[in-house]
ZAKOL-578438 format. One record per residue (C-alpha): residue in three letters; y, x, z; residue number from 0. Coordinates in Angstrom, 1 decimal. Layout:
N
aa; north; east; up; i
Ala; Y; X; Z; NUM $
...
END
This chain:
485
aa; north; east; up; i
Met; 37.2; -56.5; 7.7; 0 $
Lys; 36.5; -59.0; 4.9; 1 $
Pro; 36.5; -57.7; 1.3; 2 $
Gly; 39.1; -59.0; -1.1; 3 $
Pro; 38.4; -60.3; -4.7; 4 $
Leu; 38.7; -56.8; -6.2; 5 $
Leu; 36.4; -55.2; -3.6; 6 $
Arg; 33.8; -58.1; -4.1; 7 $
Ala; 33.9; -57.4; -7.9; 8 $
Leu; 33.4; -53.6; -7.4; 9 $
Leu; 30.6; -54.3; -5.0; 10 $
Ala; 28.9; -56.7; -7.7; 11 $
Ser; 29.3; -54.3; -10.3; 12 $
Ala; 27.8; -51.5; -8.2; 13 $
Ala; 24.9; -53.7; -7.4; 14 $
Val; 24.2; -54.4; -11.1; 15 $
Ala; 24.5; -50.7; -12.0; 16 $
Ala; 22.2; -49.6; -9.2; 17 $
Ala; 19.6; -52.3; -10.2; 18 $
Ser; 19.7; -50.9; -13.7; 19 $
Ala; 19.0; -47.4; -12.5; 20 $
Leu; 16.1; -48.7; -10.4; 21 $
Ala; 14.7; -50.9; -13.2; 22 $
Ser; 14.6; -47.8; -15.7; 23 $
Cys; 11.9; -46.4; -13.3; 24 $
Asp; 9.9; -49.5; -13.9; 25 $
Thr; 8.4; -49.2; -10.4; 26 $
Asp; 8.7; -53.0; -9.7; 27 $
Gly; 7.6; -54.3; -13.0; 28 $
Thr; 11.1; -55.2; -14.2; 29 $
Ser; 12.4; -53.6; -17.4; 30 $
Ala; 15.9; -55.2; -17.5; 31 $
Val; 18.4; -56.4; -14.8; 32 $
Ser; 17.8; -60.1; -14.1; 33 $
Gly; 21.0; -60.6; -12.2; 34 $
Arg; 19.1; -63.1; -10.0; 35 $
His; 20.4; -61.3; -6.8; 36 $
Met; 23.9; -62.1; -7.8; 37 $
Gln; 23.3; -66.0; -8.3; 38 $
Pro; 26.2; -68.1; -6.8; 39 $
Leu; 25.5; -70.8; -4.2; 40 $
Ser; 25.0; -74.2; -5.6; 41 $
Asp; 27.6; -76.9; -5.6; 42 $
Arg; 25.2; -78.7; -3.2; 43 $
Met; 25.0; -75.9; -0.8; 44 $
Met; 28.8; -75.2; -0.9; 45 $
Ala; 29.4; -78.9; 0.0; 46 $
Glu; 26.9; -78.6; 2.9; 47 $
Ile; 28.6; -75.5; 4.2; 48 $
Glu; 32.0; -77.2; 4.0; 49 $
Ser; 30.8; -80.4; 5.6; 50 $
Lys; 29.6; -78.4; 8.6; 51 $
Asn; 32.7; -76.5; 9.1; 52 $
Met; 31.3; -73.1; 8.2; 53 $
Pro; 33.2; -70.4; 6.2; 54 $
Lys; 31.3; -69.4; 3.2; 55 $
Glu; 30.9; -65.8; 4.3; 56 $
Ser; 30.2; -66.4; 8.0; 57 $
Pro; 27.2; -64.8; 9.8; 58 $
Ile; 23.8; -66.2; 9.4; 59 $
Leu; 20.6; -66.1; 11.5; 60 $
Val; 17.1; -67.0; 10.4; 61 $
Arg; 14.3; -68.7; 12.5; 62 $
Ile; 10.7; -69.0; 11.3; 63 $
Phe; 8.0; -71.2; 12.7; 64 $
Lys; 4.4; -70.5; 11.4; 65 $
Glu; 2.6; -73.7; 12.6; 66 $
Glu; 5.3; -76.0; 11.2; 67 $
Ser; 5.6; -73.8; 8.1; 68 $
Glu; 9.4; -74.0; 8.2; 69 $
Leu; 12.3; -71.5; 7.9; 70 $
Glu; 15.6; -72.3; 9.3; 71 $
Val; 19.0; -70.8; 8.2; 72 $
Trp; 21.6; -71.0; 10.8; 73 $
Lys; 25.2; -70.2; 10.1; 74 $
Glu; 28.2; -69.5; 12.4; 75 $
Asp; 30.7; -72.3; 12.3; 76 $
Lys; 34.4; -72.1; 12.9; 77 $
Ser; 33.7; -72.6; 16.8; 78 $
Gly; 32.1; -69.1; 16.7; 79 $
Arg; 28.6; -70.6; 17.4; 80 $
Phe; 25.6; -70.9; 15.2; 81 $
Ala; 24.7; -74.5; 13.7; 82 $
Leu; 21.7; -75.3; 11.6; 83 $
Leu; 22.5; -75.1; 7.9; 84 $
Asn; 19.2; -75.8; 6.2; 85 $
Thr; 15.4; -76.0; 6.9; 86 $
Tyr; 13.2; -74.7; 4.2; 87 $
Pro; 9.4; -75.6; 3.9; 88 $
Ile; 7.5; -72.3; 3.7; 89 $
Cys; 5.2; -72.4; 0.6; 90 $
Arg; 2.5; -69.9; 2.0; 91 $
Trp; 2.0; -67.7; 4.9; 92 $
Ser; -1.2; -65.7; 5.6; 93 $
Gly; -3.1; -64.8; 8.8; 94 $
Glu; -3.2; -66.7; 12.0; 95 $
Leu; -0.8; -67.6; 14.9; 96 $
Gly; -0.1; -64.5; 16.8; 97 $
Pro; 1.5; -61.0; 16.1; 98 $
Lys; 0.7; -58.4; 13.5; 99 $
Phe; -1.4; -55.6; 14.9; 100 $
Lys; -2.3; -53.2; 12.1; 101 $
Gln; -2.0; -52.5; 8.4; 102 $
Gly; -4.4; -54.8; 6.5; 103 $
Asp; -4.9; -57.5; 9.0; 104 $
Arg; -3.1; -60.0; 6.9; 105 $
Gln; -0.9; -61.1; 9.7; 106 $
Ala; 2.7; -62.2; 9.2; 107 $
Pro; 4.8; -60.7; 12.0; 108 $
Glu; 6.2; -62.5; 15.0; 109 $
Gly; 9.1; -61.2; 17.0; 110 $
Phe; 12.8; -60.3; 16.6; 111 $
Tyr; 13.9; -58.3; 13.5; 112 $
Thr; 17.2; -56.9; 12.4; 113 $
Ile; 18.0; -57.2; 8.7; 114 $
Thr; 20.5; -54.8; 7.2; 115 $
Pro; 21.6; -54.7; 3.5; 116 $
Gly; 19.1; -51.8; 2.9; 117 $
Leu; 16.2; -54.3; 3.6; 118 $
Met; 17.3; -56.5; 0.7; 119 $
Asn; 15.4; -56.1; -2.5; 120 $
Pro; 17.0; -57.4; -5.6; 121 $
Asn; 14.3; -56.0; -7.9; 122 $
Ser; 11.2; -57.5; -6.5; 123 $
Asn; 8.0; -58.4; -8.4; 124 $
Tyr; 8.1; -61.6; -6.1; 125 $
Tyr; 11.5; -62.7; -7.6; 126 $
Leu; 13.7; -61.5; -4.6; 127 $
Ala; 12.7; -60.1; -1.3; 128 $
Ile; 14.0; -59.5; 2.2; 129 $
Asn; 12.1; -57.0; 4.2; 130 $
Thr; 11.6; -58.1; 7.9; 131 $
Gly; 11.8; -54.4; 8.9; 132 $
Phe; 8.5; -54.5; 10.6; 133 $
Pro; 7.5; -52.5; 12.6; 134 $
Asn; 10.5; -52.8; 14.9; 135 $
Ala; 11.0; -51.0; 18.2; 136 $
Tyr; 8.7; -53.3; 20.1; 137 $
Asp; 5.9; -53.1; 17.5; 138 $
Arg; 6.1; -49.3; 17.4; 139 $
Ala; 6.1; -49.0; 21.2; 140 $
Asn; 2.9; -51.2; 21.2; 141 $
Gly; 1.2; -49.1; 18.5; 142 $
Arg; 1.3; -51.6; 15.7; 143 $
Thr; 1.2; -50.5; 12.1; 144 $
Gly; 2.1; -52.0; 8.8; 145 $
Ala; 5.1; -52.0; 6.4; 146 $
Phe; 6.9; -54.1; 3.9; 147 $
Leu; 6.3; -57.5; 5.5; 148 $
Met; 8.7; -59.7; 3.5; 149 $
Ile; 10.2; -63.1; 3.0; 150 $
His; 10.0; -63.4; -0.8; 151 $
Gly; 9.5; -65.8; -3.6; 152 $
Asp; 6.3; -66.4; -5.7; 153 $
Cys; 4.4; -68.6; -3.1; 154 $
Ser; 1.9; -65.9; -2.6; 155 $
Ser; 1.4; -64.2; 0.7; 156 $
Ala; -0.7; -61.3; 2.1; 157 $
Gly; 1.1; -60.8; 5.4; 158 $
Cys; 4.4; -62.2; 4.4; 159 $
Tyr; 6.3; -65.4; 4.4; 160 $
Ala; 6.3; -66.7; 0.8; 161 $
Met; 8.9; -69.2; -0.4; 162 $
Thr; 9.4; -70.7; -3.9; 163 $
Asp; 11.6; -68.7; -6.2; 164 $
Glu; 14.3; -71.4; -6.0; 165 $
Gln; 14.3; -71.2; -2.1; 166 $
Ile; 14.4; -67.3; -1.9; 167 $
Ala; 17.3; -67.2; -4.3; 168 $
Glu; 19.3; -69.5; -2.0; 169 $
Ile; 18.3; -67.7; 1.2; 170 $
Tyr; 19.0; -64.3; -0.4; 171 $
Thr; 22.4; -65.6; -1.6; 172 $
Leu; 23.3; -66.8; 1.9; 173 $
Ala; 22.4; -63.5; 3.4; 174 $
Arg; 24.4; -61.5; 0.6; 175 $
Glu; 27.5; -63.7; 1.3; 176 $
Ser; 27.4; -63.0; 4.9; 177 $
Phe; 27.2; -59.3; 4.2; 178 $
Phe; 30.2; -59.7; 1.9; 179 $
Gly; 32.0; -61.4; 4.8; 180 $
Gly; 31.5; -58.4; 7.0; 181 $
Gln; 28.2; -59.1; 8.9; 182 $
Lys; 26.4; -55.8; 9.2; 183 $
Ser; 23.1; -57.2; 10.0; 184 $
Phe; 21.4; -60.6; 10.7; 185 $
Gln; 18.5; -61.5; 13.0; 186 $
Ile; 15.2; -63.0; 12.1; 187 $
Gln; 13.4; -64.7; 14.9; 188 $
Ala; 9.7; -65.3; 13.9; 189 $
Tyr; 7.7; -67.6; 16.2; 190 $
Pro; 4.3; -69.0; 16.0; 191 $
Phe; 5.5; -72.5; 16.5; 192 $
Arg; 8.6; -74.3; 17.9; 193 $
Met; 8.6; -73.4; 21.6; 194 $
Thr; 8.6; -76.9; 23.0; 195 $
Pro; 6.6; -77.8; 26.2; 196 $
Leu; 4.2; -79.8; 24.0; 197 $
Asn; 3.3; -76.8; 21.9; 198 $
Ile; 3.1; -74.5; 24.9; 199 $
Ala; 0.7; -77.0; 26.5; 200 $
Arg; -1.4; -77.3; 23.3; 201 $
His; -1.7; -73.5; 23.0; 202 $
Arg; -2.3; -72.6; 26.6; 203 $
Asn; -5.8; -71.2; 25.8; 204 $
Ser; -4.6; -68.7; 23.1; 205 $
Pro; -5.1; -64.9; 23.9; 206 $
His; -1.4; -64.6; 22.8; 207 $
Val; 0.0; -66.6; 25.5; 208 $
Ala; 1.7; -63.6; 27.3; 209 $
Phe; 3.2; -62.5; 24.1; 210 $
Trp; 4.6; -65.9; 23.3; 211 $
Lys; 6.0; -66.4; 26.8; 212 $
Met; 8.1; -63.3; 26.2; 213 $
Leu; 9.3; -64.6; 22.8; 214 $
Lys; 10.2; -67.9; 24.3; 215 $
Gln; 12.7; -66.1; 26.6; 216 $
Gly; 14.7; -65.1; 23.4; 217 $
Tyr; 14.2; -68.5; 21.9; 218 $
Asp; 15.7; -70.0; 25.0; 219 $
His; 18.7; -67.6; 25.0; 220 $
Phe; 19.5; -68.9; 21.6; 221 $
Glu; 18.9; -72.4; 22.3; 222 $
Val; 21.4; -72.5; 25.3; 223 $
Thr; 24.0; -70.3; 23.8; 224 $
Arg; 23.9; -70.9; 19.9; 225 $
Arg; 24.7; -67.2; 19.6; 226 $
Glu; 22.6; -64.4; 18.4; 227 $
Pro; 20.8; -62.9; 21.4; 228 $
Lys; 21.2; -59.1; 21.9; 229 $
Val; 17.7; -57.6; 21.8; 230 $
Glu; 16.6; -54.6; 23.6; 231 $
Val; 13.0; -53.2; 24.2; 232 $
Cys; 11.9; -51.3; 27.3; 233 $
Glu; 8.5; -51.0; 29.0; 234 $
Lys; 7.0; -52.2; 25.7; 235 $
Arg; 8.5; -55.7; 26.0; 236 $
Tyr; 11.6; -57.4; 24.9; 237 $
Val; 14.6; -58.1; 27.1; 238 $
Phe; 17.6; -60.3; 25.9; 239 $
Asp; 21.3; -60.3; 26.5; 240 $
Ala; 20.9; -57.3; 28.9; 241 $
Glu; 23.8; -55.3; 30.1; 242 $
Ala; 23.1; -51.8; 31.5; 243 $
Ser; 24.8; -48.5; 31.9; 244 $
Ala; 21.8; -46.5; 31.0; 245 $
Lys; 20.0; -46.6; 27.6; 246 $
Phe; 17.0; -48.8; 26.9; 247 $
Ser; 14.0; -46.9; 25.7; 248 $
Pro; 11.2; -48.9; 24.2; 249 $
Ala; 8.1; -47.3; 25.9; 250 $
Asp; 9.9; -46.1; 29.1; 251 $
Arg; 10.9; -47.9; 32.3; 252 $
Cys; 13.6; -50.4; 32.0; 253 $
Pro; 16.9; -49.4; 33.6; 254 $
Ala; 18.5; -51.8; 36.0; 255 $
Tyr; 20.3; -54.3; 33.9; 256 $
Lys; 22.2; -57.7; 34.3; 257 $
Val; 22.3; -60.8; 32.1; 258 $
Pro; 25.6; -62.6; 32.2; 259 $
Glu; 25.3; -65.3; 34.9; 260 $
Glu; 26.5; -68.2; 32.6; 261 $
Ile; 23.6; -67.3; 30.2; 262 $
Ala; 21.1; -66.5; 32.9; 263 $
Ser; 21.6; -69.7; 34.9; 264 $
Ala; 21.4; -71.9; 31.7; 265 $
Val; 18.3; -70.2; 30.7; 266 $
Arg; 16.6; -70.6; 34.1; 267 $
Glu; 17.5; -74.2; 34.1; 268 $
Lys; 15.9; -74.7; 30.7; 269 $
Gln; 12.8; -72.9; 31.6; 270 $
Arg; 12.5; -74.9; 34.8; 271 $
Arg; 12.7; -78.2; 32.7; 272 $
Asp; 10.2; -76.8; 30.2; 273 $
Asp; 7.7; -75.6; 32.9; 274 $
Ile; 7.8; -79.1; 34.6; 275 $
Gln; 7.2; -80.9; 31.3; 276 $
Thr; 4.4; -78.5; 30.3; 277 $
Ala; 2.7; -78.8; 33.6; 278 $
Glu; 2.9; -82.7; 33.4; 279 $
Leu; 1.6; -82.6; 29.8; 280 $
Ile; -1.4; -80.6; 30.9; 281 $
Asn; -2.0; -82.8; 33.9; 282 $
Arg; -2.0; -85.9; 31.6; 283 $
Gly; -4.8; -84.3; 29.5; 284 $
Thr; -2.9; -82.9; 26.6; 285 $
Pro; -5.9; -81.3; 24.6; 286 $
Ala; -5.6; -77.5; 24.0; 287 $
Ala; -5.7; -76.2; 20.5; 288 $
Pro; -9.2; -74.8; 19.7; 289 $
Val; -9.4; -71.0; 19.4; 290 $
Lys; -10.9; -70.2; 16.1; 291 $
Met; -11.5; -67.2; 13.9; 292 $
Gly; -11.2; -66.5; 10.2; 293 $
Val; -8.4; -68.8; 9.2; 294 $
Asp; -5.8; -67.7; 6.7; 295 $
Gly; -2.3; -69.0; 7.3; 296 $
Gly; -0.7; -72.2; 6.2; 297 $
Met; 1.4; -74.1; 3.6; 298 $
Asn; 4.0; -76.7; 4.4; 299 $
Ala; 2.7; -80.2; 4.1; 300 $
Thr; 5.4; -80.8; 1.5; 301 $
Phe; 3.9; -78.3; -0.8; 302 $
Leu; 0.3; -79.1; 0.2; 303 $
Thr; 0.7; -82.7; -0.7; 304 $
Ala; 2.2; -81.8; -4.0; 305 $
Val; -0.8; -79.5; -5.0; 306 $
Lys; -3.3; -82.1; -3.9; 307 $
Ser; -1.6; -84.8; -5.9; 308 $
His; -1.9; -82.6; -9.1; 309 $
Gly; -5.7; -82.1; -8.4; 310 $
Gly; -5.2; -78.6; -7.0; 311 $
Pro; -3.5; -75.4; -8.5; 312 $
Gly; -3.6; -74.4; -12.0; 313 $
Ala; -0.4; -75.4; -13.4; 314 $
Ser; 3.2; -75.0; -12.4; 315 $
Ile; 4.2; -77.9; -10.0; 316 $
Arg; 7.9; -78.9; -9.6; 317 $
Thr; 9.1; -80.2; -6.3; 318 $
Ala; 12.4; -80.9; -4.6; 319 $
Ala; 12.0; -77.7; -2.7; 320 $
Gly; 11.1; -75.5; -5.7; 321 $
Thr; 8.4; -74.6; -8.1; 322 $
Ile; 4.8; -74.0; -7.0; 323 $
Pro; 3.3; -71.4; -9.4; 324 $
Pro; -0.2; -71.9; -10.9; 325 $
His; -1.7; -68.9; -9.1; 326 $
Val; -1.1; -70.4; -5.6; 327 $
Asn; -4.2; -70.5; -3.4; 328 $
Pro; -3.7; -73.2; -0.8; 329 $
Pro; -5.3; -72.9; 2.6; 330 $
Ala; -8.6; -74.7; 2.9; 331 $
Glu; -8.9; -77.9; 4.9; 332 $
Arg; -9.2; -77.8; 8.6; 333 $
Glu; -11.9; -79.4; 10.6; 334 $
Ser; -10.8; -83.0; 11.5; 335 $
Gly; -11.1; -82.4; 15.2; 336 $
Ala; -8.6; -79.7; 15.1; 337 $
Ala; -5.7; -81.7; 13.9; 338 $
Gly; -5.2; -84.0; 16.8; 339 $
Met; -1.8; -82.8; 18.1; 340 $
Gly; 0.1; -82.2; 14.9; 341 $
Gly; -1.9; -79.2; 13.7; 342 $
Ala; -4.0; -77.2; 16.1; 343 $
Ser; -4.1; -73.6; 15.3; 344 $
Ala; -6.8; -71.0; 15.2; 345 $
Phe; -6.8; -67.4; 16.5; 346 $
Ser; -9.1; -64.3; 15.9; 347 $
Leu; -7.0; -61.4; 17.5; 348 $
Ala; -6.8; -60.9; 21.1; 349 $
Ser; -3.4; -59.8; 22.3; 350 $
Ala; -2.7; -56.4; 23.8; 351 $
Glu; 0.5; -57.0; 25.5; 352 $
Ser; 2.1; -54.8; 28.2; 353 $
Arg; 2.7; -56.4; 31.7; 354 $
Leu; 5.4; -59.1; 31.4; 355 $
Val; 7.9; -59.4; 34.3; 356 $
Pro; 8.7; -63.0; 35.1; 357 $
Ala; 12.6; -63.7; 35.3; 358 $
Pro; 13.6; -63.7; 38.9; 359 $
Asn; 16.4; -65.8; 40.2; 360 $
Ser; 18.8; -63.0; 40.4; 361 $
Thr; 20.6; -61.8; 37.2; 362 $
Val; 19.9; -58.3; 38.2; 363 $
Gln; 16.6; -57.0; 37.1; 364 $
Val; 14.8; -53.8; 37.5; 365 $
Ala; 11.5; -52.6; 36.0; 366 $
Ser; 9.5; -53.2; 39.2; 367 $
Ala; 10.6; -56.7; 39.7; 368 $
Ala; 8.1; -58.8; 41.6; 369 $
Pro; 6.2; -61.7; 40.0; 370 $
Ala; 7.1; -65.3; 41.0; 371 $
Ser; 5.6; -67.1; 43.9; 372 $
Ser; 2.2; -68.9; 43.4; 373 $
Gly; 3.6; -72.0; 45.0; 374 $
Gly; 5.0; -75.2; 43.6; 375 $
Val; 5.4; -76.1; 39.9; 376 $
Gly; 6.0; -72.4; 39.0; 377 $
Gly; 2.7; -71.5; 40.6; 378 $
Phe; 0.8; -74.2; 38.8; 379 $
Phe; 2.5; -73.2; 35.5; 380 $
Ser; 1.6; -69.6; 36.1; 381 $
Lys; -2.2; -70.3; 36.3; 382 $
Phe; -2.0; -71.2; 32.5; 383 $
Phe; 0.8; -69.0; 31.3; 384 $
Gly; 0.6; -65.9; 33.5; 385 $
Ser; 1.0; -62.4; 32.0; 386 $
Lys; -2.1; -61.1; 30.4; 387 $
Ser; -3.2; -57.6; 29.5; 388 $
Glu; -6.1; -57.2; 27.1; 389 $
Asp; -8.0; -54.3; 25.7; 390 $
Gln; -6.1; -52.5; 22.9; 391 $
Gly; -9.3; -51.9; 21.1; 392 $
Thr; -10.2; -55.6; 21.0; 393 $
Ala; -6.8; -56.6; 20.0; 394 $
Ala; -6.8; -54.3; 16.9; 395 $
Thr; -10.0; -55.8; 15.5; 396 $
Ala; -9.3; -57.4; 12.1; 397 $
Ile; -11.4; -59.6; 10.0; 398 $
Gln; -11.8; -57.9; 6.5; 399 $
Thr; -12.2; -59.9; 3.2; 400 $
Ser; -12.6; -58.9; -0.3; 401 $
Glu; -9.4; -58.2; -2.2; 402 $
Ser; -8.6; -60.2; -5.3; 403 $
Ser; -4.9; -60.0; -6.6; 404 $
Pro; -3.7; -63.3; -8.2; 405 $
Ser; -2.4; -63.3; -11.7; 406 $
Lys; 0.9; -64.9; -12.3; 407 $
Ser; 3.3; -65.8; -15.2; 408 $
Lys; 6.8; -64.5; -14.4; 409 $
Arg; 9.7; -66.8; -14.6; 410 $
Ala; 13.3; -66.8; -13.6; 411 $
Ala; 14.2; -70.2; -12.1; 412 $
Ala; 17.6; -71.3; -11.1; 413 $
Ala; 18.2; -72.2; -7.4; 414 $
Lys; 17.3; -75.9; -6.6; 415 $
Pro; 18.0; -77.9; -3.5; 416 $
Gly; 15.9; -77.2; -0.5; 417 $
Gln; 15.2; -79.6; 2.3; 418 $
Ser; 18.0; -79.7; 4.8; 419 $
Ala; 18.4; -80.9; 8.3; 420 $
Ala; 21.6; -80.7; 10.2; 421 $
Ala; 22.3; -79.8; 13.8; 422 $
Ala; 25.6; -80.2; 15.6; 423 $
Pro; 27.1; -77.0; 16.9; 424 $
Arg; 26.9; -76.4; 20.7; 425 $
Pro; 30.4; -75.9; 22.2; 426 $
Lys; 29.0; -75.0; 25.6; 427 $
Leu; 25.9; -73.8; 27.2; 428 $
Glu; 23.5; -76.6; 27.5; 429 $
Gln; 19.9; -77.3; 26.7; 430 $
Pro; 19.4; -79.6; 23.6; 431 $
Ala; 16.6; -82.1; 23.6; 432 $
Glu; 13.6; -80.5; 22.1; 433 $
Ala; 12.2; -82.2; 18.9; 434 $
Lys; 8.6; -83.1; 18.8; 435 $
Ala; 6.6; -80.4; 16.9; 436 $
Ser; 6.1; -81.5; 13.2; 437 $
Ser; 2.6; -81.8; 11.9; 438 $
Thr; 1.6; -79.2; 9.2; 439 $
Ala; -1.5; -78.5; 7.2; 440 $
Lys; -3.3; -75.3; 8.6; 441 $
Ala; -5.6; -72.8; 7.2; 442 $
Ser; -9.4; -72.4; 7.1; 443 $
Ala; -10.6; -69.4; 5.3; 444 $
Ser; -8.7; -68.1; 2.1; 445 $
Lys; -10.4; -65.0; 0.6; 446 $
Glu; -7.6; -64.3; -2.0; 447 $
Glu; -6.2; -61.2; -0.5; 448 $
Thr; -6.9; -58.7; 2.3; 449 $
Asn; -4.0; -56.1; 2.7; 450 $
Gly; -1.1; -57.1; 4.8; 451 $
Glu; 1.5; -56.0; 2.1; 452 $
Pro; 1.4; -57.3; -1.5; 453 $
Gln; 1.0; -54.8; -4.2; 454 $
Arg; 1.1; -55.9; -7.8; 455 $
Asn; 1.5; -52.5; -9.5; 456 $
Thr; -1.2; -49.9; -9.2; 457 $
Ala; 0.8; -47.0; -10.6; 458 $
Thr; 2.8; -45.0; -8.2; 459 $
Thr; 6.0; -43.1; -8.6; 460 $
Ala; 7.2; -40.3; -6.2; 461 $
Gly; 9.8; -41.6; -3.7; 462 $
Ala; 9.3; -45.2; -4.9; 463 $
Leu; 7.3; -48.2; -3.6; 464 $
Asn; 5.7; -51.0; -5.6; 465 $
Gly; 5.6; -54.8; -5.2; 466 $
Ala; 8.1; -56.6; -3.0; 467 $
Ala; 8.8; -53.2; -1.3; 468 $
Pro; 12.3; -51.9; -1.8; 469 $
Thr; 12.4; -49.6; -4.7; 470 $
Val; 14.7; -47.4; -2.7; 471 $
Pro; 13.4; -47.3; 0.9; 472 $
Ser; 16.6; -45.6; 2.1; 473 $
Gly; 18.7; -48.6; 1.2; 474 $
Gly; 19.5; -49.3; -2.3; 475 $
Phe; 21.4; -52.4; -1.4; 476 $
Glu; 23.0; -50.9; 1.5; 477 $
Gly; 24.2; -48.0; -0.6; 478 $
Arg; 25.9; -50.5; -2.8; 479 $
Phe; 27.4; -52.7; 0.0; 480 $
Gly; 27.6; -50.2; 2.8; 481 $
Ala; 30.9; -48.7; 2.2; 482 $
Trp; 32.8; -51.2; 4.0; 483 $
Asn; 30.5; -51.6; 7.0; 484 $
END
């Protein structure tokens, strides 16, 4: 059900009233209601939405790519499928390529996350924030810890994906409008890089290959359907678009399930093509990205170039994608030998994934499905990308650095245009041509922060959380907008 103008007005009024109540606690460093969470979409964005045949309040989906330092917002068009609305350069992310394992490891999460209105924080110290919901069912089943991993503004990250204030204002507004339109939740898909054959070949020596192979299954489901994949967790692993009569339990044995044949066959064909291309790239001598330790995230080349052109941080830098604040700490330069294939990545944590079951030809799968044959291209491919199981203790080892909280001057900036890239909607199940991975500047060691969750205020209040964390964990935003869900 879509709310009418009167209901929208009531919801907006409730949001302002609730934000006023939260601000009076001063738990997030805000003494007055900014109203930034109710900013309208710009005329430029409205024209973009209209040109792509998308209703203003249609559902959205977000994809994040660490290595490319890009965030995509997809929006459902009138055909009922998702099309790319806008691509935003990420101003800063921390940690390395690979999943988050534990509180304080500075890792930005990777995986599939469901965002409800209750995870939207209109009263953040980081302008606006969207909580990823880490840890999700998969993370919890695998013993991973941490909380309040955000997409927020301020271009400063300690385990989060940090945008400019102008960018997060637009992303937040797009999410808000989708909730107004009746979307009860939207999905964030966070990847280490675009899951192309080239990137898979480059990262074949990473200890996280088994985990990424599993993420690629969900990536492929979205690529061939242009619909949000249904995500389940069983046997401590993700499964996608699965239909089963029994309930999925994250840590328990998977029930027998079936993937609709139209989806399953399209995914199998895409994966077959990708496997062949990856094997060919490896045979032709595609260099493997070096495995390194101690790097600290990245910054999109757009922002890194802007900082360099100004002689480094220290003053506000205006760009077409938003304002880079003076306190930004860019990643250090990588070694020249590591940048050969558009940005080689570094790693310090060994993955501790559970056994991954390769997808068999049948659409009916059970927990004990046999691994694929070792013959042919698939057998060659499995030598590089077979399932791995590493020691959990090794996986949880984190490099600790001294903590230093950056200072910043607060400002309220109006939303500005972000970088955009259009993609045509997919009317039927087919594999689009994979774009070549874009080059981005990577991290060498930044010692600015240690903990995985940003905390600006040291004072605590019972029942409230500081920094970018929601001031009402139980769902302040959801309480305001949840009545019509």
